[in-house]
matplotlib code that plots the C-alpha trace (Angstrom):
import matplotlib.pyplot as plt

x = [84.4, 84.1, 81.0, 80.3, 78.3, 76.5, 75.9, 74.4, 72.3, 70.2, 68.5, 68.4, 68.0, 70.2, 72.6, 74.6, 78.1, 80.4, 81.9, 78.3, 77.5, 80.6, 80.3, 76.9, 77.7, 80.2, 78.0, 76.1, 78.9, 79.8, 83.1, 84.3, 87.9, 88.9, 87.2, 88.4, 87.8, 87.2, 87.4, 86.3, 89.1, 92.3, 91.9, 88.3, 89.2, 88.9, 90.2, 89.6, 86.9, 85.4, 87.6, 86.5, 89.5, 89.3, 92.3, 95.3, 98.7, 102.0, 104.3, 106.8, 109.9, 109.0, 107.5, 105.9, 104.0, 101.1, 100.1, 96.1, 93.6, 91.1, 87.8, 87.1, 83.6, 82.2, 84.5, 87.9, 89.8, 93.6, 96.8, 97.6, 100.6, 99.8, 101.7, 99.1, 98.9, 95.1, 94.0, 92.3, 90.2, 86.4, 87.1, 85.4, 88.3, 89.5, 91.6, 93.8, 93.6, 96.5, 96.7, 95.1, 96.6, 97.0, 98.6, 100.6, 100.4, 102.1, 99.9, 102.6, 100.9, 101.9, 100.7, 99.7, 101.6, 101.9, 105.0, 106.6, 107.1, 110.0, 109.1, 105.4, 103.3, 101.0, 98.0, 97.1, 97.0, 94.5, 94.7, 94.9, 92.8, 95.5, 96.7, 93.5, 93.0, 90.3, 91.7, 95.1, 94.7, 98.1, 97.7, 96.5, 94.0, 90.6, 88.0, 84.7, 81.1, 80.6, 77.2, 79.0, 78.6, 82.2, 83.4, 81.4, 83.3, 84.8, 83.9, 79.7, 80.7, 81.8, 80.0, 83.0, 81.6, 83.1, 82.1, 83.4, 84.4, 83.7, 86.4, 84.3, 85.8, 82.8, 82.9, 82.3, 78.7, 77.4, 76.4, 73.5, 75.7, 77.8, 76.1, 75.2, 71.5, 72.4, 74.2, 71.6, 69.2, 71.3, 71.8, 68.1, 67.6, 69.6, 68.5, 65.1, 66.8, 67.5, 63.7, 64.7, 61.8, 63.5, 62.3, 64.4, 64.2, 64.4, 64.6, 61.1, 61.4, 57.7, 58.8, 60.2, 58.5, 59.3, 59.3, 59.9, 59.8, 62.5, 65.0, 64.2, 67.0, 65.5, 67.1, 68.0, 68.8, 69.9, 70.5, 68.1, 69.9, 73.1, 71.3, 67.8, 66.9, 68.3, 66.8, 67.5, 66.5, 67.8, 68.4, 69.1, 70.7, 72.4, 75.7, 79.0, 80.8, 82.4, 80.2, 78.6, 80.5, 78.0, 78.5, 82.2, 82.4, 80.3, 82.6, 85.9, 84.9, 85.1, 88.0, 86.8, 88.2, 85.7, 85.5, 82.4, 78.8, 77.5, 80.0, 79.9, 76.7, 76.7, 79.2, 77.4, 74.1, 76.6, 77.6, 74.4, 72.3, 74.7, 73.4, 76.1, 74.8, 76.6, 76.2, 76.9, 77.4, 73.8, 75.5, 77.8, 75.4, 74.4, 70.9, 69.6, 71.3, 72.3, 73.2, 74.9, 78.6, 80.8, 83.3, 86.2, 89.4, 87.3, 89.5, 88.0, 89.5, 88.5, 88.4, 91.9, 93.0, 94.0, 92.9, 91.6, 90.6, 87.4, 86.2, 83.0, 81.3, 82.0, 78.7, 79.1, 76.8, 77.0, 75.1, 74.3, 78.5, 80.1, 81.1, 80.5, 81.3, 82.4, 78.8, 79.1, 82.8, 84.6, 83.5, 84.6, 87.0, 84.9, 81.4, 81.9, 81.0, 83.0, 83.2, 81.7, 78.5, 75.3, 72.6, 73.1, 71.9, 71.7, 71.3, 71.2, 70.9, 71.1, 73.5, 74.5, 77.0, 79.0, 79.5, 80.5, 82.9, 84.5, 85.0, 86.8, 89.1, 89.7, 90.6, 92.2, 89.6, 88.3, 85.7, 83.7, 80.6, 82.2, 82.9, 79.3, 77.8, 79.7, 78.4, 74.8, 73.0, 69.5, 67.1, 64.0, 66.2, 67.7, 64.4, 64.4, 67.6, 67.7, 65.0, 66.8, 69.9, 68.1, 66.5, 70.2, 71.6, 68.9, 69.4, 73.6, 73.9, 70.2, 68.5, 65.2, 64.4, 63.6, 62.4, 60.2, 62.4, 62.6, 62.8, 63.4, 62.8, 61.1, 61.2, 61.1, 63.9, 61.8, 62.6, 63.5, 61.3, 62.6, 60.8, 62.5, 62.1, 61.9, 63.3, 66.1, 67.0, 66.9, 69.5, 71.9, 71.7, 71.9, 68.9, 65.9, 64.5, 61.1, 59.3, 58.1, 61.9, 62.5, 59.6, 60.7, 64.0, 62.9, 60.6, 63.5, 65.6, 62.9, 61.9, 58.5, 56.5, 54.1, 52.9, 53.4, 52.3, 53.6, 56.9, 58.0, 57.9, 57.6, 59.5, 59.9, 63.5, 64.0, 66.2, 68.9, 69.8, 71.8, 73.7, 70.2, 69.2, 68.9, 67.4, 70.6, 71.5, 68.2, 69.6, 72.5, 70.8, 68.5, 71.5, 73.7, 70.9, 70.0, 73.7, 76.1, 77.0, 73.4, 73.7, 74.1, 77.0, 77.5, 80.5, 80.8, 83.4, 83.2, 86.1, 86.5, 89.8, 90.0, 91.3, 94.3, 96.9, 100.2, 101.1, 98.1, 99.3, 99.4, 101.4, 104.2, 104.2, 104.6, 107.6, 109.3, 108.8, 110.0, 113.0, 113.8, 113.7, 116.0, 118.1, 118.0, 115.3, 111.8, 108.4, 107.2, 103.7, 103.2, 100.4, 98.9, 98.2, 101.2, 102.2, 101.4, 104.9, 106.7, 106.0, 108.3, 111.3, 111.1, 110.4, 109.1, 105.9, 103.4, 101.3, 98.5, 98.6, 97.8, 94.8, 93.8, 91.4, 88.3, 88.4, 92.1, 92.5, 95.7, 98.0, 100.5, 97.8, 96.2, 96.9, 97.4, 101.1, 102.7, 105.8, 106.5, 109.8, 109.1, 107.2, 110.0, 112.6, 110.4, 110.8, 114.5, 114.6, 112.7, 114.9, 118.3, 117.3, 116.9, 120.3, 119.0, 121.2, 121.8, 118.8, 117.2, 113.6, 110.7, 107.1, 104.4, 102.0, 100.6, 100.9, 97.9, 97.8, 95.1, 95.1, 93.1, 90.8, 90.5, 92.5, 95.6, 96.6, 99.5, 101.4, 104.7, 107.7, 109.8, 113.5, 115.7, 118.9, 121.5, 124.3, 126.3, 125.6, 126.3, 125.7, 129.0, 131.4, 134.5, 134.8, 133.9, 134.8, 132.4, 131.6, 128.6, 126.2, 127.4, 125.3, 126.6, 125.5, 122.1, 121.6, 122.6, 119.7, 117.5, 118.4, 118.2, 114.4, 114.0, 115.7, 113.8, 110.6, 112.1, 113.5, 117.1, 117.8, 118.0, 118.7, 120.6, 120.4, 121.1, 118.5, 117.2, 115.1, 115.6, 115.5, 118.8, 122.3, 123.1, 121.2, 120.1, 116.6, 116.8, 114.2, 112.7, 112.8, 111.1, 109.7, 111.4, 110.6, 112.6, 114.6, 117.3, 119.9, 121.7, 118.7, 120.2, 121.6, 119.0, 116.2, 117.9, 118.5, 114.9, 114.3, 117.7, 119.5, 123.2, 124.2, 123.7, 120.3, 119.8, 116.2, 114.3, 111.0, 109.4, 106.4, 104.9, 101.9, 104.0, 106.3, 103.1, 101.8, 104.8, 105.1, 104.3, 102.0, 103.7, 107.0, 110.2, 113.2, 115.8, 118.1, 121.3, 124.2, 126.4, 129.4, 131.7, 132.1, 135.0, 136.1, 138.8, 140.0, 141.0, 143.0, 142.0, 143.4, 140.7, 139.8, 138.0, 135.0, 134.6, 131.7, 131.3, 127.7, 129.8, 132.2, 129.5, 127.7, 130.1, 130.8, 127.0, 127.7, 130.9, 129.6, 125.8, 126.0, 128.7, 129.2, 126.9, 128.0, 130.5, 131.4, 134.1, 135.7, 138.6, 138.8, 142.2, 142.8, 145.7, 149.8, 151.6, 149.0, 148.7, 147.0, 143.1, 143.0, 141.9, 142.2, 139.1, 139.5, 136.8, 136.1, 134.4, 132.3, 132.0, 129.6, 128.3, 125.5, 125.6, 129.7, 133.0, 135.0, 138.5, 140.8, 140.9, 137.2, 137.8, 141.2, 139.3, 136.6, 139.1, 140.9, 137.7, 137.1, 140.4, 140.5, 136.8, 137.8, 140.9, 138.9, 135.9, 137.2, 141.3, 141.9, 145.1, 146.0, 147.9]
y = [98.1, 94.2, 92.5, 89.3, 86.4, 85.0, 89.0, 89.4, 86.4, 87.7, 90.4, 87.6, 84.2, 82.7, 79.5, 80.4, 79.6, 82.9, 82.6, 83.0, 85.9, 87.4, 87.3, 88.8, 91.9, 92.6, 92.5, 95.2, 97.7, 96.4, 94.9, 92.5, 92.1, 89.4, 86.7, 85.6, 82.3, 83.8, 81.7, 83.1, 80.7, 80.2, 76.8, 76.6, 73.3, 71.2, 67.4, 68.5, 66.2, 65.2, 62.6, 60.8, 59.4, 55.9, 55.0, 57.2, 55.6, 57.1, 56.8, 54.1, 56.2, 59.7, 61.4, 63.9, 62.5, 60.2, 57.5, 57.4, 55.8, 57.6, 56.6, 58.8, 57.7, 54.7, 52.3, 53.9, 54.0, 55.6, 55.6, 59.5, 60.7, 63.8, 66.0, 67.8, 67.3, 67.5, 64.4, 61.7, 58.7, 59.8, 62.9, 64.7, 66.5, 68.3, 65.5, 67.2, 64.1, 62.6, 65.1, 68.2, 71.5, 73.9, 77.1, 78.9, 82.2, 84.1, 82.1, 79.8, 76.5, 72.9, 69.2, 66.3, 63.6, 59.6, 60.0, 57.6, 59.7, 58.1, 54.6, 55.0, 55.6, 58.6, 59.1, 62.6, 65.4, 65.9, 69.7, 72.9, 76.1, 78.2, 75.4, 75.4, 79.4, 79.4, 81.0, 81.6, 78.7, 76.7, 75.3, 71.9, 70.5, 71.9, 69.7, 69.7, 69.1, 65.5, 65.5, 65.8, 62.9, 61.4, 62.0, 65.4, 67.7, 70.4, 73.0, 72.5, 73.2, 76.3, 77.4, 78.3, 80.5, 80.2, 82.7, 84.6, 88.0, 90.1, 92.9, 95.1, 98.2, 100.9, 103.7, 106.8, 107.1, 104.2, 105.6, 103.6, 100.3, 101.5, 98.7, 94.7, 96.0, 98.1, 95.4, 92.8, 95.5, 95.5, 91.7, 91.1, 93.1, 91.2, 88.0, 88.6, 90.0, 86.3, 85.0, 84.5, 86.1, 86.8, 89.2, 91.2, 90.9, 93.6, 93.1, 93.8, 96.9, 96.1, 95.4, 98.9, 100.5, 103.1, 101.3, 104.6, 108.4, 109.2, 111.0, 113.1, 115.2, 117.6, 118.5, 122.0, 122.0, 125.6, 125.5, 122.7, 123.0, 121.7, 118.8, 118.2, 115.4, 114.5, 112.0, 110.8, 108.7, 107.6, 104.5, 103.9, 100.8, 99.7, 97.6, 98.6, 95.3, 93.1, 92.1, 88.8, 86.2, 86.7, 90.3, 90.3, 87.6, 89.8, 92.9, 91.0, 89.5, 93.1, 93.8, 96.0, 95.9, 95.2, 98.0, 97.6, 96.4, 100.0, 101.3, 97.8, 97.9, 101.3, 99.7, 97.0, 99.1, 101.5, 98.6, 96.5, 99.6, 102.4, 104.6, 106.3, 106.5, 108.2, 107.2, 109.7, 109.1, 110.9, 112.0, 114.1, 116.1, 119.5, 120.5, 119.7, 118.5, 121.3, 121.0, 124.4, 125.8, 127.3, 130.3, 129.7, 129.0, 127.0, 124.4, 120.6, 117.2, 114.7, 111.1, 110.1, 112.7, 115.1, 119.4, 120.3, 124.1, 124.4, 126.1, 128.2, 126.2, 122.8, 121.5, 120.4, 118.4, 120.4, 120.8, 124.0, 124.2, 123.5, 121.2, 117.0, 115.7, 116.8, 116.2, 113.0, 113.0, 112.3, 111.7, 113.9, 112.7, 113.9, 112.9, 108.8, 105.8, 103.9, 101.1, 103.1, 104.4, 103.4, 106.0, 107.2, 109.1, 107.7, 109.7, 109.1, 111.8, 112.9, 115.9, 118.3, 115.9, 118.7, 120.4, 117.0, 116.5, 119.9, 119.1, 115.7, 117.4, 120.8, 118.2, 115.6, 113.0, 110.1, 107.8, 105.1, 107.7, 110.6, 108.4, 107.5, 111.1, 112.8, 110.6, 110.5, 108.2, 107.1, 110.4, 107.4, 104.7, 107.9, 106.4, 102.8, 102.4, 104.4, 101.6, 98.9, 100.2, 101.0, 97.1, 95.6, 97.5, 96.4, 92.5, 92.9, 95.4, 95.3, 98.7, 100.2, 103.0, 105.9, 108.4, 109.1, 109.0, 112.8, 113.2, 117.0, 116.3, 119.9, 119.7, 116.2, 115.4, 114.8, 112.3, 113.0, 112.7, 112.2, 111.2, 108.3, 108.6, 105.0, 106.4, 107.7, 104.9, 102.4, 104.9, 105.0, 101.2, 100.2, 98.0, 98.0, 96.1, 95.0, 97.6, 95.1, 94.0, 97.9, 98.1, 94.9, 96.2, 99.8, 98.2, 95.8, 99.0, 100.5, 103.2, 103.7, 104.3, 107.4, 107.5, 105.5, 106.1, 105.0, 107.6, 106.8, 106.5, 109.0, 108.2, 108.7, 108.0, 107.2, 109.9, 107.6, 107.1, 110.5, 109.5, 108.9, 112.4, 112.2, 110.6, 108.9, 108.3, 105.9, 104.4, 103.3, 101.5, 99.7, 98.7, 97.4, 95.2, 94.3, 92.9, 94.8, 91.5, 90.5, 93.6, 92.6, 94.0, 94.3, 92.2, 95.5, 97.8, 101.2, 103.6, 107.7, 109.3, 113.2, 115.5, 117.1, 119.7, 118.7, 121.5, 120.1, 120.7, 116.9, 115.9, 118.4, 117.4, 114.0, 115.0, 116.4, 113.6, 111.2, 113.2, 114.0, 110.1, 109.3, 111.9, 110.1, 112.2, 110.6, 112.1, 113.4, 114.0, 116.6, 117.5, 121.0, 121.4, 122.7, 124.7, 128.3, 128.9, 127.9, 131.6, 132.9, 130.8, 133.7, 137.1, 137.0, 134.7, 136.7, 135.6, 137.7, 135.8, 132.0, 130.5, 129.1, 125.6, 126.5, 123.6, 122.0, 118.5, 119.9, 123.0, 121.0, 121.0, 124.3, 126.4, 126.1, 125.9, 129.1, 127.5, 124.0, 124.3, 123.7, 120.3, 119.2, 119.8, 117.8, 114.8, 115.4, 115.5, 112.1, 110.4, 111.7, 110.5, 107.1, 107.2, 107.6, 111.2, 111.1, 112.2, 113.9, 114.9, 116.7, 117.5, 119.2, 121.4, 124.0, 127.0, 129.3, 132.3, 134.6, 138.6, 141.1, 140.3, 136.7, 133.7, 133.1, 129.2, 128.8, 125.5, 124.8, 122.4, 122.2, 119.9, 119.2, 117.7, 116.8, 114.7, 112.9, 113.5, 109.7, 106.3, 105.3, 103.0, 102.1, 103.5, 107.1, 109.4, 110.5, 114.4, 115.8, 117.5, 121.4, 124.3, 124.1, 120.4, 121.3, 124.1, 122.1, 119.9, 122.7, 124.4, 121.2, 120.9, 124.3, 123.7, 120.3, 122.4, 124.8, 127.4, 128.0, 131.6, 132.0, 135.1, 134.9, 137.3, 137.0, 136.0, 138.4, 135.6, 135.0, 131.6, 131.1, 131.7, 132.0, 131.4, 132.8, 133.3, 132.1, 134.1, 133.9, 137.2, 139.3, 136.4, 134.4, 131.0, 129.5, 130.4, 128.2, 128.3, 126.9, 126.8, 128.8, 127.2, 128.9, 127.4, 123.8, 124.3, 124.3, 120.7, 119.3, 118.9, 119.2, 119.2, 121.7, 121.2, 122.6, 123.8, 124.8, 126.5, 126.9, 128.9, 126.1, 128.0, 130.7, 127.3, 125.9, 129.5, 130.2, 127.1, 127.2, 125.0, 125.4, 123.1, 125.3, 123.7, 124.6, 123.0, 121.3, 124.0, 122.5, 124.6, 123.9, 125.9, 127.0, 127.1, 129.8, 130.2, 132.8, 132.9, 136.4, 137.7, 139.7, 141.6, 139.6, 141.6, 140.7, 137.7, 135.6, 137.5, 140.7, 138.6, 136.8, 140.0, 141.7, 138.9, 139.4, 142.4, 142.1, 139.9, 139.1, 137.0, 134.7, 134.0, 130.8, 129.7, 130.9, 128.8, 129.4, 126.2, 126.9, 129.4, 129.8, 131.8, 131.1, 131.5, 133.1, 135.7, 139.4, 140.4, 141.2, 139.1, 135.7, 133.6, 132.8, 130.4, 131.3, 129.3, 130.8, 128.9, 130.6, 129.6, 131.0, 128.8, 130.0, 129.5, 128.4, 130.9, 132.2, 132.9, 136.6, 136.9, 134.6, 136.6, 140.1, 139.1, 137.6, 140.7, 142.9, 140.5, 140.8, 144.3, 144.9, 143.0, 145.1, 148.5, 147.5, 145.4, 146.1, 142.4, 141.2, 137.6, 135.7]
z = [106.6, 108.3, 108.3, 109.9, 108.6, 111.1, 112.0, 108.7, 109.1, 112.0, 109.5, 106.5, 106.5, 104.2, 103.6, 100.8, 100.8, 101.7, 98.5, 96.3, 99.3, 98.5, 94.7, 94.9, 97.1, 94.9, 91.8, 93.8, 94.4, 97.8, 96.9, 99.0, 99.0, 101.1, 103.3, 106.3, 109.2, 112.7, 115.7, 119.1, 120.2, 117.8, 116.6, 117.5, 120.5, 117.4, 118.3, 121.9, 123.8, 126.8, 128.5, 131.5, 133.8, 134.8, 136.7, 137.5, 138.9, 139.6, 137.2, 137.9, 136.8, 137.6, 140.9, 139.5, 136.7, 136.2, 134.3, 133.6, 131.5, 129.9, 128.3, 124.6, 124.2, 122.4, 124.4, 123.2, 126.0, 125.6, 128.0, 128.4, 131.1, 132.7, 135.1, 136.8, 140.6, 140.6, 137.9, 139.8, 138.5, 137.8, 136.4, 133.2, 131.7, 128.4, 126.1, 123.3, 120.7, 118.8, 115.5, 117.7, 117.2, 119.9, 120.7, 123.1, 124.4, 121.9, 119.0, 118.1, 116.8, 118.3, 117.4, 119.8, 118.7, 119.7, 122.0, 125.3, 128.4, 130.4, 128.8, 128.9, 126.1, 125.8, 123.4, 123.8, 126.2, 129.6, 129.2, 131.5, 130.8, 129.3, 127.1, 125.6, 125.5, 127.5, 130.6, 132.5, 135.1, 134.9, 138.3, 137.2, 134.8, 133.4, 135.8, 133.9, 135.0, 135.3, 133.7, 130.3, 128.1, 127.2, 123.6, 123.3, 121.6, 124.0, 121.1, 121.8, 125.7, 125.4, 122.2, 120.0, 117.4, 114.1, 111.7, 107.7, 107.7, 104.5, 104.2, 101.9, 100.4, 101.0, 98.4, 100.0, 98.1, 99.9, 103.3, 103.7, 103.8, 106.7, 108.7, 108.6, 108.2, 105.6, 103.8, 104.4, 102.9, 99.8, 99.8, 99.9, 96.9, 95.2, 96.0, 94.8, 91.4, 91.5, 92.0, 96.1, 97.9, 101.2, 104.2, 105.9, 109.9, 111.9, 115.3, 117.5, 120.4, 121.1, 124.5, 125.3, 128.2, 130.7, 134.4, 136.0, 135.6, 138.3, 135.8, 133.5, 131.6, 129.2, 126.1, 124.3, 120.8, 120.1, 116.1, 114.4, 111.0, 112.8, 114.9, 113.2, 115.2, 118.5, 121.2, 124.5, 127.5, 131.2, 132.2, 136.0, 138.7, 135.7, 136.4, 134.5, 134.0, 131.1, 128.0, 128.0, 125.6, 122.9, 122.4, 122.8, 120.0, 117.7, 118.2, 118.0, 114.9, 113.4, 115.2, 117.9, 121.5, 124.2, 126.8, 129.1, 128.6, 128.2, 125.5, 124.0, 123.2, 121.7, 119.3, 118.5, 117.5, 115.7, 113.4, 113.8, 112.3, 111.5, 114.3, 116.4, 119.9, 122.9, 126.5, 129.0, 132.6, 134.3, 137.5, 136.0, 133.9, 135.4, 135.1, 130.8, 128.0, 125.4, 122.0, 121.0, 119.6, 122.0, 121.4, 119.7, 121.9, 124.1, 125.6, 125.6, 127.0, 124.7, 125.9, 124.6, 127.7, 124.8, 125.4, 122.3, 121.6, 120.0, 117.1, 117.0, 114.3, 116.6, 117.2, 121.2, 123.4, 126.9, 129.8, 132.1, 133.3, 130.0, 127.2, 127.5, 124.1, 120.6, 118.9, 116.6, 116.9, 120.2, 123.7, 126.9, 129.2, 132.5, 131.3, 130.0, 131.7, 134.0, 136.6, 139.2, 136.7, 137.7, 136.0, 132.3, 129.3, 126.3, 123.4, 119.7, 117.0, 113.8, 113.0, 109.9, 107.8, 106.6, 110.1, 111.4, 108.5, 109.4, 112.7, 112.7, 110.0, 112.0, 114.7, 113.1, 114.5, 112.6, 114.4, 113.5, 114.2, 112.6, 109.5, 109.5, 110.6, 107.6, 105.2, 106.1, 108.0, 108.4, 110.5, 110.7, 112.7, 115.1, 117.7, 117.0, 117.7, 121.0, 121.8, 120.6, 122.5, 125.8, 125.7, 124.9, 127.8, 130.4, 129.0, 129.7, 132.5, 134.1, 135.2, 134.6, 132.0, 134.4, 131.6, 128.4, 124.9, 124.5, 120.7, 119.2, 115.9, 114.8, 111.1, 109.6, 106.7, 103.7, 101.3, 97.6, 94.8, 90.8, 87.9, 86.1, 82.4, 80.8, 77.5, 79.4, 81.4, 78.3, 76.3, 79.6, 80.6, 76.6, 76.2, 77.3, 80.6, 81.4, 83.4, 85.8, 86.5, 86.8, 89.5, 91.3, 91.5, 92.9, 95.5, 96.5, 97.3, 99.2, 96.6, 96.5, 93.3, 93.4, 90.2, 86.5, 83.0, 79.7, 80.0, 83.7, 86.9, 89.7, 92.9, 96.1, 97.7, 101.1, 103.2, 103.9, 100.3, 100.4, 97.0, 95.0, 94.3, 90.4, 87.8, 86.8, 90.1, 90.2, 86.9, 88.1, 91.1, 89.1, 87.0, 89.5, 91.0, 87.6, 87.1, 85.0, 83.6, 82.3, 79.9, 76.1, 74.0, 70.7, 69.0, 66.5, 67.2, 66.8, 66.7, 65.7, 64.8, 66.6, 64.7, 66.3, 65.6, 65.7, 67.9, 70.6, 74.1, 75.1, 71.8, 72.3, 76.2, 75.0, 72.9, 75.6, 78.1, 75.9, 75.2, 79.1, 79.5, 77.0, 78.9, 82.4, 83.6, 85.5, 85.7, 88.7, 90.1, 92.7, 95.1, 94.1, 97.8, 99.8, 102.7, 103.4, 105.0, 101.8, 100.3, 102.8, 101.2, 98.5, 98.6, 94.9, 96.1, 98.5, 101.5, 99.5, 96.5, 98.2, 97.4, 100.6, 101.0, 102.8, 104.3, 104.5, 105.6, 107.1, 107.9, 105.3, 102.2, 103.0, 99.8, 96.0, 95.4, 93.7, 92.5, 91.1, 93.6, 96.7, 95.8, 93.7, 96.5, 98.7, 96.4, 96.0, 99.9, 99.9, 97.6, 99.2, 102.7, 101.0, 99.6, 96.1, 95.4, 91.7, 90.6, 87.4, 88.0, 85.8, 86.4, 84.1, 86.8, 87.1, 89.8, 91.4, 92.3, 93.9, 91.9, 92.4, 89.0, 90.7, 90.4, 88.1, 86.9, 84.9, 83.3, 83.9, 82.7, 85.9, 85.8, 88.7, 88.7, 91.5, 92.3, 89.8, 86.1, 85.2, 87.1, 88.4, 86.5, 86.0, 82.5, 83.8, 86.5, 89.3, 88.6, 90.0, 87.1, 86.2, 85.6, 81.9, 81.9, 83.1, 80.7, 77.6, 78.3, 78.6, 75.3, 73.6, 74.6, 73.3, 69.8, 69.6, 69.7, 67.0, 69.3, 68.3, 68.3, 71.9, 74.2, 76.9, 80.1, 83.2, 86.2, 88.7, 90.9, 94.5, 95.0, 92.5, 93.8, 90.1, 86.8, 83.2, 81.4, 77.9, 75.5, 71.9, 70.8, 73.6, 75.8, 78.1, 77.9, 80.8, 84.0, 85.4, 87.8, 91.0, 93.9, 96.6, 100.1, 102.1, 100.7, 100.4, 104.3, 104.8, 103.0, 104.5, 101.0, 101.5, 97.8, 94.8, 92.8, 89.8, 88.7, 85.5, 85.0, 81.6, 81.2, 79.4, 78.1, 76.2, 74.9, 73.2, 71.9, 70.4, 68.5, 64.7, 63.2, 60.2, 59.2, 58.1, 56.1, 53.7, 51.4, 53.0, 52.0, 49.0, 49.8, 52.9, 56.4, 57.3, 60.9, 62.3, 66.1, 68.1, 71.5, 73.0, 76.1, 78.2, 81.3, 83.8, 83.4, 79.9, 79.3, 76.6, 75.6, 74.9, 72.4, 70.8, 70.4, 68.7, 66.3, 65.6, 64.6, 62.8, 60.5, 60.0, 57.0, 56.7, 60.5, 61.6, 64.6, 67.2, 70.3, 73.5, 74.0, 76.1, 79.4, 81.6, 84.4, 86.2, 86.2, 83.5, 82.9, 83.8, 87.1, 86.2, 82.9, 81.4, 78.2, 76.2, 73.0, 70.4, 67.2, 64.5, 61.9, 58.5, 55.2, 52.3, 50.8, 47.3, 46.4, 48.5, 50.5, 49.6, 52.0, 51.2, 52.1, 55.2, 56.5, 56.1, 58.3, 61.2, 60.7, 61.2, 63.9, 66.0, 65.1, 66.9, 69.7, 70.3, 70.0, 72.0, 74.6, 74.6, 73.8, 72.6, 70.9, 72.6]

ax = plt.figure().add_subplot(projection="3d")
ax.plot(x, y, z, "-o")
ax.set_aspect("equal")
plt.show()
């Protein structure tokens, strides 16, 4: 939010440097992010003065140039070479003196320097309108009024405004400070706390009167809950034209574009008092003004020439023929003020904040008016702002007020009442403040003290402070005005140590995150809100299980995610599109489902890998990450957490082209595989993506609190290998199962270290090379024992799988 210091001084008379004011506003909670200099004319005409041409002679060496002598005041006469055809002796002209910085049409700076033009010295420049930025005329030099005193700075002649603009990072709760008046009100409270009793100046509207009662437009509010207060008045005979210079400067200073004098006044009042207004062309209103909702599907064209489909909950300003304006959000194309408008209906209202917020979000609109209405404005300012705007319109556009103000306000919005307990206030603040100081701060914030006792104060909070409704809110107000920096704090440092088990979720999460980071993974955090369309990519996800938002920000963020897969693929696609195609990501996150008994929320660990396994290097070949490589990452995590005896099964998830599930006993801990190409196509991903999803809740549940250990075996292990010729249909899982059933006590590990399929093998056959690790923890194995086990293994493979040795 941009606040003009000159504008602010219309409400509060202060002469503090902008740095001090900025610091005070920041201490009050209105954080000033930057202070910018503003000049209504770039450069501010510094160095440009009124000069008088004393003589004008033709240049001896140039037909189109003239040599002039110019009086710059106080007897300072200089020679200037000028090429303008209209320069003549006796004229008062603008002169840019040596060292002056001017700006061209593109805003580029150039400096006036002493020089020679065709052999004649020139000590400055006599300027045209466009060279000064005052106008666009370049036919000749600018001729000034002869009554002007020689040597007068031109900035004084043209009333160049110099201002300082505070860029305030306004927090959403501070609806009361969304105007110059609101900021001035806060600034006054801060100055009073510093011992400076400064009054808040409120512009008078006592001159408001009805000139003629010839154009009355009745108002019919159908639902006072949606529009608790609605005021209107007509002004006839206005002249729609460009705004006066002072009004343009005010709006330009805060970054607003000028439209015409009527619209500019409504924008001025919005930023002046925080009350949005809207001006209708009265000739386009048929019958009376009706504030109501319309049927869903009604079409309405807004000022930006976009046809919008209305909802049954949108509050509309209508006449007897149809909608004219989206209440509190955006005006209509066919009812606004134009250059031909002569009579206007001026609206000032207080609309239900929730209703306005929903309408603005529903239609993707964010305007200065909706920004204020949806946060809550001051309902007591509605009529005052209307009168002030009407008087300003008369000032800048003429016209007469041709109706009484109609104020539809059936039920007054009441102020809030709160009891402030001193003891609680002192406890939360951290020190005891003088009770008189508290009362002075409250008074400076327009909070009335209704009753006072030793225990506390009974207070009435003004309706415009929508964020101050509880005792703790009042305490926060006292503290911010008193000053956080003024609260004493102890030099003693207290610390507590929380007792937590070694298997707490966050501890295990940190262990796994560290391991994944060491493996080259980067942690990501995706939005839990996503589009409802993603459930169509998987048959296992159902639309009826979507947890839908009642008031979504957009269709892309309308439901809670049922799976971490799609939000992760969004991140993968984003990176690939930016030339980062070798990616390893992980995320701890939750999935959400709507079920018969209510809602289900589960935590997962998701892993994504795509592209090359290693960074490009001369020492290593570029190889894409394989499924088995990815599986090794998953297994390493589970083994790190103590899950050693894992059961592998083929997974039937429809998001995988191929995949496996790893279980611990009967509980499936993780499913992993290669994501289907049809899903990747939806995200415009053309390379293979590997994905794993851990059931994190189950992982945490199964981790034992006890540390288990055993002695390192004293006796050596023995390795034996078998190269088997097998049918193509035989899986490694079958071989492993037979081996484990054959020798349950001495067989410690089985590993598949070579696979061959190709020439020199019978059709339909393949070759597997297996290694078997044997060990007895009580003694050294003998060759007889080893040979017996290997013979039995060979026999069982031949019997059950028709295997043969190669």
